[in-house]
TIMAR-99092 format. One record per residue: x, y, z of N, C-alpha, C, CB in turn. Coordinates in steps of 0.02 Angstrom, whole numbers, padded with zeros to 5 digits, always signed. Glycine has a CB too. Layout:
N
XYZXYZXYZXYZ;...
! end
This chain:
197
+03969+01853-02625+03938+01800-02586+03881+01833-02548+03989+01765-02539;+03831+01794-02533+03774+01821-02495+03796+01839-02425+03716+01771-02494;+03760+01886-02396+03777+01908-02328+03773+01851-02278+03731+01965-02307;+03723+01808-02285+03716+01753-02236+03774+01704-02242+03650+01717-02247;+03797+01690-02303+03853+01643-02312+03918+01671-02284+03862+01625-02386;+03932+01735-02299+03994+01765-02274+03991+01773-02198+04006+01833-02308;+03933+01791-02172+03926+01800-02099+03933+01734-02062+03859+01832-02083;+03906+01681-02090+03910+01615-02057+03983+01593-02050+03870+01562-02097;+04022+01602-02102+04093+01584-02100+04130+01629-02050+04126+01589-02170;+04117+01694-02054+04150+01741-02009+04136+01725-01936+04127+01812-02025;+04072+01716-01919+04054+01704-01849+04082+01638-01823+03979+01705-01841;+04086+01588-01866+04115+01524-01845+04187+01534-01823+04112+01472-01903;+04225+01572-01861+04295+01584-01843+04303+01634-01787+04333+01606-01903;+04258+01682-01783+04261+01730-01728+04253+01693-01661+04205+01784-01736;+04208+01644-01660+04198+01603-01600+04261+01564-01583+04137+01555-01609;+04294+01536-01634+04357+01500-01622+04410+01546-01592+04383+01470-01688;+04414+01607-01619+04463+01654-01593+04447+01675-01521+04467+01716-01638;+04383+01685-01507+04364+01703-01439+04379+01646-01390+04289+01722-01436;+04369+01584-01412+04385+01526-01370+04460+01522-01358+04360+01461-01403;+04499+01534-01410+04572+01533-01403+04594+01589-01356+04606+01539-01471;+04562+01646-01362+04578+01703-01318+04567+01683-01245+04534+01764-01336;+04513+01648-01231+04500+01626-01162+04553+01577-01137+04430+01593-01157;+04576+01533-01181+04629+01485-01163+04693+01523-01147+04641+01434-01221;+04708+01574-01187+04769+01614-01176+04764+01652-01110+04780+01663-01235;+04706+01681-01097+04696+01718-01034+04705+01671-00974+04626+01751-01032;+04676+01612-00979+04682+01563-00925+04755+01542-00916+04639+01501-00940;+04790+01532-00971+04861+01513-00967+04902+01568-00935+04889+01497-01038;+04888+01629-00954+04924+01686-00926+04912+01690-00850+04901+01752-00960;+04850+01679-00829+04834+01681-00757+04872+01626-00720+04759+01672-00746;+04880+01568-00752+04915+01513-00719+04989+01528-00710+04906+01448-00760;+05015+01574-00749+05085+01594-00743+05094+01650-00691+05113+01616-00811;+05048+01699-00692+05057+01757-00648+05019+01751-00582+05035+01819-00684;+04986+01696-00571+04948+01684-00510+04995+01686-00449+04911+01617-00514;+04966+01700-00392+05005+01701-00329+05041+01634-00318+04959+01717-00269;+05007+01580-00336+05037+01513-00334+05039+01487-00406+04997+01464-00287;+05089+01506-00444+05090+01489-00515+05094+01413-00527+05150+01522-00549;+05067+01394-00583+05066+01323-00604+05135+01307-00634+05009+01309-00656;+05170+01260-00603+05238+01243-00625+05240+01220-00698+05266+01187-00580;+05189+01184-00719+05187+01161-00789+05190+01220-00836+05122+01120-00803;+05153+01272-00821+05152+01331-00865+05215+01373-00856+05090+01374-00850;+05239+01379-00795+05301+01417-00783+05359+01385-00822+05318+01418-00707;+05364+01320-00820+05419+01284-00852+05412+01281-00928+05424+01214-00825;+05352+01293-00954+05340+01285-01025+05306+01345-01058+05298+01224-01037;+05315+01404-01030+05283+01464-01057+05298+01471-01131+05308+01527-01020;+05360+01463-01150+05380+01471-01220+05343+01422-01265+05455+01462-01227;+05338+01360-01243+05302+01309-01282+05229+01330-01293+05305+01240-01247;+05195+01352-01240+05125+01372-01246+05117+01433-01291+05095+01387-01177;+05161+01482-01283+05157+01542-01326+05165+01523-01399+05211+01594-01305;+05215+01482-01414+05225+01461-01484+05165+01423-01510+05289+01418-01490;+05138+01378-01470+05080+01339-01491+05020+01383-01506+05061+01287-01437;+05008+01431-01463+04951+01476-01474+04961+01521-01535+04939+01520-01411;+05023+01543-01545+05038+01584-01604+05026+01545-01668+05110+01610-01602;+05048+01483-01669+05036+01440-01727+04961+01429-01737+05072+01371-01719;+04924+01420-01683+04851+01412-01688+04818+01474-01716+04821+01395-01619;+04840+01532-01694+04812+01595-01719+04819+01598-01795+04847+01656-01687;+04879+01584-01820+04891+01586-01892+04853+01531-01929+04965+01580-01907;+04847+01473-01899+04810+01418-01930+04736+01435-01937+04818+01353-01889;+04707+01464-01884+04637+01485-01887+04627+01537-01941+04614+01512-01819;+04672+01586-01944+04666+01639-01994+04670+01610-02065+04720+01693-01985;+04718+01566-02076+04725+01537-02143+04664+01494-02161+04789+01494-02146;+04639+01457-02114+04579+01416-02127+04519+01461-02143+04563+01371-02066;+04512+01516-02107+04458+01563-02120+04463+01591-02191+04459+01622-02069;+04523+01613-02210+04533+01642-02276+04518+01590-02330+04605+01668-02284;+04540+01528-02318+04527+01475-02367+04451+01462-02373+04563+01410-02346;+04417+01457-02317+04345+01443-02318+04306+01498-02353+04319+01433-02248;+04322+01561-02337+04283+01615-02366+04298+01623-02440+04297+01681-02328;+04361+01612-02460+04380+01616-02531+04347+01560-02570+04457+01613-02539;+04346+01500-02542+04315+01443-02576+04240+01453-02584+04330+01378-02538;+04207+01474-02531+04135+01486-02534+04119+01541-02586+04107+01507-02465;+04159+01593-02586+04149+01647-02634+04157+01621-02706+04200+01705-02621;+04210+01581-02717+04221+01554-02784+04165+01507-02806+04288+01517-02787;+04137+01468-02758+04081+01424-02774+04020+01465-02796+04063+01380-02713;+04007+01519-02761+03949+01560-02778+03958+01595-02845+03936+01612-02723;+04019+01617-02861+04032+01648-02926+04024+01596-02980+04103+01680-02928;+04052+01536-02969+04046+01482-03019+03973+01464-03031+04084+01420-02995;+03933+01463-02978+03862+01448-02983+03826+01501-03024+03831+01442-02914;+03843+01564-03012+03811+01619-03050+03828+01614-03125+03834+01688-03022;+03891+01596-03139+03912+01588-03209+03873+01531-03242+03989+01576-03214;+03869+01474-03207+03834+01416-03234+03760+01431-03246+03840+01356-03186;+03729+01468-03201+03658+01483-03209+03643+01533-03264+03629+01508-03143;+03695+01568-03288+03686+01617-03342+03680+01584-03410+03744+01666-03342;+03698+01519-03415+03693+01482-03479+03729+01518-03536+03620+01471-03497;+03791+01534-03525+03832+01569-03575+03871+01517-03615+03880+01621-03542;+03870+01520-03681+03905+01471-03722+03981+01472-03710+03891+01484-03796;+04008+01413-03699+04080+01403-03690+04120+01434-03747+04096+01328-03685;+04099+01421-03808+04137+01444-03867+04140+01521-03870+04106+01416-03931;+04085+01553-03853+04084+01627-03856+04135+01657-03807+04013+01653-03839;+04136+01632-03746+04182+01658-03696+04254+01647-03717+04169+01626-03626;+04269+01586-03739+04338+01571-03759+04359+01610-03821+04346+01496-03771;+04314+01620-03867+04329+01659-03927+04347+01731-03908+04268+01659-03976;+04313+01759-03859+04325+01829-03840+04388+01837-03797+04265+01856-03803;+04409+01786-03759+04468+01795-03717+04530+01757-03741+04452+01773-03648;+04522+01713-03788+04580+01674-03812+04591+01687-03886+04569+01598-03799;+04640+01730-03902+04655+01741-03973+04683+01677-04004+04705+01800-03981;+04666+01665-04065+04692+01606-04100+04663+01541-04075+04766+01604-04094;+04600+01542-04056+04566+01483-04031+04566+01427-04084+04493+01500-04010;+04584+01367-04063+04586+01309-04108+04520+01271-04106+04645+01262-04090;+04503+01238-04160+04441+01199-04163+04436+01147-04107+04436+01164-04231;+04492+01117-04089+04491+01065-04037+04474+01094-03968+04558+01029-04034;+04479+01161-03961+04462+01193-03898+04388+01211-03893+04504+01256-03889;+04353+01203-03948+04282+01220-03950+04239+01162-03925+04261+01240-04020;+04184+01180-03892+04135+01129-03873+04068+01164-03866+04155+01093-03807;+04016+01127-03885+03948+01154-03884+03916+01140-03816+03906+01125-03941;+03933+01183-03769+03907+01176-03701+03911+01245-03668+03948+01122-03659;+03877+01251-03613+03882+01313-03575+03949+01315-03538+03822+01319-03524;+03973+01375-03527+04037+01384-03493+04031+01361-03420+04059+01459-03494;+04083+01327-03398+04086+01305-03328+04155+01322-03302+04071+01227-03322;+04156+01362-03249+04219+01384-03221+04221+01368-03146+04229+01460-03232;+04227+01304-03131+04227+01284-03061+04298+01291-03031+04203+01211-03053;+04300+01300-02966+04362+01307-02929+04361+01254-02874+04372+01380-02899;+04415+01217-02868+04418+01165-02816+04448+01194-02752+04460+01104-02840;+04437+01159-02697+04466+01180-02633+04543+01180-02639+04443+01133-02575;+04570+01134-02678+04643+01131-02689+04667+01193-02726+04662+01068-02727;+04628+01216-02775+04646+01278-02811+04655+01335-02762+04593+01296-02864;+04610+01338-02714+04613+01392-02663+04671+01379-02616+04547+01396-02624;+04676+01319-02588+04728+01305-02538+04799+01311-02567+04719+01235-02509;+04807+01297-02631+04872+01304-02663+04893+01378-02669+04872+01272-02732;+04845+01423-02665+04860+01494-02676+04848+01538-02616+04819+01519-02732;+04825+01510-02561+04808+01551-02502+04862+01543-02449+04738+01533-02474;+04868+01593-02408+04913+01592-02351+04887+01644-02302+04988+01607-02372;+04908+01639-02240+04890+01692-02192+04929+01755-02208+04903+01668-02120;+04981+01750-02248+05021+01808-02269+04976+01856-02309+05083+01786-02311;+04970+01919-02287+04924+01966-02321+04939+01977-02395+04927+02031-02286;+05003+01974-02415+05020+01985-02485+04992+01927-02529+05096+01991-02495;+04997+01866-02504+04970+01809-02540+04893+01810-02538+04996+01742-02512;+04867+01831-02482+04794+01838-02475+04768+01888-02526+04774+01859-02404;+04801+01945-02529+04782+01998-02576+04782+01972-02648+04829+02059-02569;+04835+01934-02666+04842+01908-02734+04786+01859-02750+04910+01874-02742;+04771+01812-02705+04718+01764-02719+04651+01799-02728+04713+01711-02663;+04636+01846-02684+04572+01881-02689+04569+01925-02752+04560+01923-02627;+04627+01949-02775+04628+01985-02839+04605+01937-02895+04699+02013-02854;+04631+01875-02893+04612+01825-02943+04537+01810-02940+04652+01761-02934;+04508+01816-02881+04436+01805-02872+04395+01867-02891+04421+01785-02800;+04429+01922-02905+04395+01984-02923+04376+02027-02864+04333+01968-02962;+04408+02016-02807+04393+02052-02745+04454+02095-02727+04374+02003-02687;+04443+02161-02720+04497+02207-02704+04498+02221-02629+04490+02273-02743;+04538+02182-02592+04542+02190-02520+04576+02256-02500+04579+02132-02489;+04616+02283-02545+04653+02344-02528+04607+02404-02517+04703+02360-02583;+04545+02399-02538+04497+02454-02528+04463+02451-02460+04445+02452-02583;+04479+02400-02421+04448+02392-02356+04497+02417-02302+04428+02319-02343;+04476+02466-02263+04518+02494-02211+04541+02441-02161+04482+02550-02175;+04496+02396-02143+04513+02344-02094+04568+02298-02118+04452+02304-02077;+04574+02290-02184+04627+02249-02212+04692+02290-02214+04608+02225-02283;+04688+02349-02244+04747+02391-02252+04779+02411-02186+04729+02453-02291;+04738+02430-02137+04763+02454-02073+04797+02399-02033+04706+02485-02033;+04780+02337-02045+04804+02282-02004+04852+02235-02039+04746+02243-01979;+04862+02244-02104+04902+02195-02141+04976+02193-02119+04899+02211-02214;+05004+02250-02097+05074+02249-02076+05084+02207-02013+05098+02320-02064;+05039+02215-01964+05046+02174-01903+05033+02100-01919+04996+02198-01849;+04985+02087-01963+04971+02016-01982+05034+01987-02016+04910+02012-02031;+05067+02026-02057+05129+02003-02090+05181+01986-02037+05156+02057-02138;+05188+02028-01987+05236+02015-01933+05220+01951-01895+05238+02075-01884;+05156+01941-01881+05134+01881-01844+05148+01818-01886+05059+01886-01827;+05131+01821-01950+05141+01763-01994+05215+01749-02003+05107+01774-02063;+05255+01801-02009+05328+01792-02015+05356+01759-01952+05363+01859-02027;+05332+01780-01894+05353+01750-01830+05333+01676-01829+05322+01787-01769;+05271+01660-01850+05249+01590-01853+05294+01550-01899+05176+01586-01876;+05310+01577-01958+05353+01542-02006+05422+01530-01977+05358+01581-02071;+05448+01579-01940+05514+01570-01909+05512+01517-01855+05537+01637-01879;+05457+01512-01819+05450+01459-01768+05448+01391-01801+05385+01470-01726;+05408+01384-01853+05397+01319-01886+05459+01298-01926+05336+01323-01931;+05488+01345-01963+05541+01326-02010+05612+01337-01984+05533+01364-02073;+05620+01381-01934+05687+01398-01911+05695+01390-01836+05705+01469-01931;+05647+01358-01804+05649+01344-01732+05659+01406-01690+05704+01294-01718;+05629+01461-01712+05632+01524-01673+05599+01510-01605+05595+01583-01710;+05631+01532-01551+05605+01520-01484+05546+01566-01467+05660+01530-01432;+05536+01618-01505+05481+01666-01493+05484+01695-01423+05413+01632-01504;+05545+01705-01398+05553+01733-01331+05528+01805-01326+05626+01729-01310;+05521+01838-01383+05498+01907-01384+05422+01913-01388+05530+01944-01443;+05386+01857-01383+05313+01858-01387+05285+01836-01319+05287+01811-01444;+05236+01873-01294+05205+01858-01230+05131+01838-01240+05210+01918-01182;+05101+01815-01186+05029+01800-01189+04991+01864-01207+05004+01771-01122;+05012+01920-01179+04980+01984-01194+04984+02002-01268+05011+02039-01153;+05042+01986-01299+05050+01998-01371+05000+01956-01410+05122+01982-01394;+04993+01893-01390+04946+01849-01425+04875+01877-01422+04948+01778-01395;+04856+01902-01364+04788+01931-01357+04781+01993-01401+04775+01951-01283;+04833+02033-01406+04828+02092-01450+04826+02072-01524+04888+02139-01437;+04859+02017-01542+04856+01993-01611+04784+01974-01629+04903+01932-01621;+04750+01940-01584+04681+01920-01597+04637+01982-01605+04654+01875-01539;+04650+02034-01566+04611+02096-01571+04620+02129-01639+04632+02144-01516;+04676+02117-01672+04689+02144-01739+04659+02098-01793+04764+02154-01751;+04663+02033-01781+04639+01985-01831+04563+01990-01841+04658+01914-01810;+04526+02004-01788+04453+02006-01794+04430+02060-01845+04421+02021-01725;+04453+02123-01840+04432+02171-01891+04461+02156-01960+04453+02241-01870;+04519+02124-01962+04549+02103-02025+04504+02052-02059+04620+02072-02013;+04481+02002-02021+04435+01952-02048+04369+01984-02070+04421+01897-01996;+04346+02032-02030+04283+02065-02046+04289+02103-02113+04263+02114-01990;+04346+02133-02125+04358+02169-02188+04354+02121-02247+04426+02205-02187;+04382+02062-02239+04380+02011-02293+04307+01990-02304+04424+01949-02276;+04271+01980-02249+04200+01962-02255+04161+02015-02293+04169+01952-02184;+04172+02078-02276+04135+02133-02308+04154+02139-02382+04150+02199-02272;+04217+02126-02398+04240+02131-02468+04210+02077-02512+04315+02128-02471;+04193+02020-02483+04167+01965-02524+04091+01964-02527+04191+01899-02497;+04059+02011-02493+03986+02013-02491+03958+02049-02552+03962+02046-02427;+03908+02019-02582+03868+02052-02633+03796+02029-02625+03895+02038-02705;+03749+02069-02650+03679+02049-02648+03666+01997-02701+03632+02109-02658;+03638+01941-02681+03624+01886-02728+03564+01904-02771+03612+01820-02691;
! end
């Protein structure tokens, strides 16, 4: 994907994460303030769980958007190459049948649903989808160095959503540290999908 396209998506989500970080900092202050806010004191767990779910939702949306944009640009490059459909299928499909042939250029479009059905904030699923797109995220230090913590965060989110985990072991400070890890993780994905147009 072009640098401007990948950067635009990255910066849009970076701003969302920075905004969420400010909300978390404000919430934390309302709890530890000399005169704490009773609403926050009584519902700390609810706010922590909500912010954790938001963190994972933002990450998943980012991954979906960047994967979809990347797939659109690859599809566009293939279409502009004017490569015969029959030639490509003949070379990759042994035993091609006449009914599979058509006299047209190859078109390999990907829908947003194709991406959303295969993407998750879970790094292992992310890695697999990007492999299908021809992008090796494992070669990016920012991905490899942070994937274990991202896995832990996503697992915690899944436990909250599916098993009513109280997330009592997660603090506002933990949420802020998760965002600090997600930013370089996202940047690694951005860098892996960049190519010169």
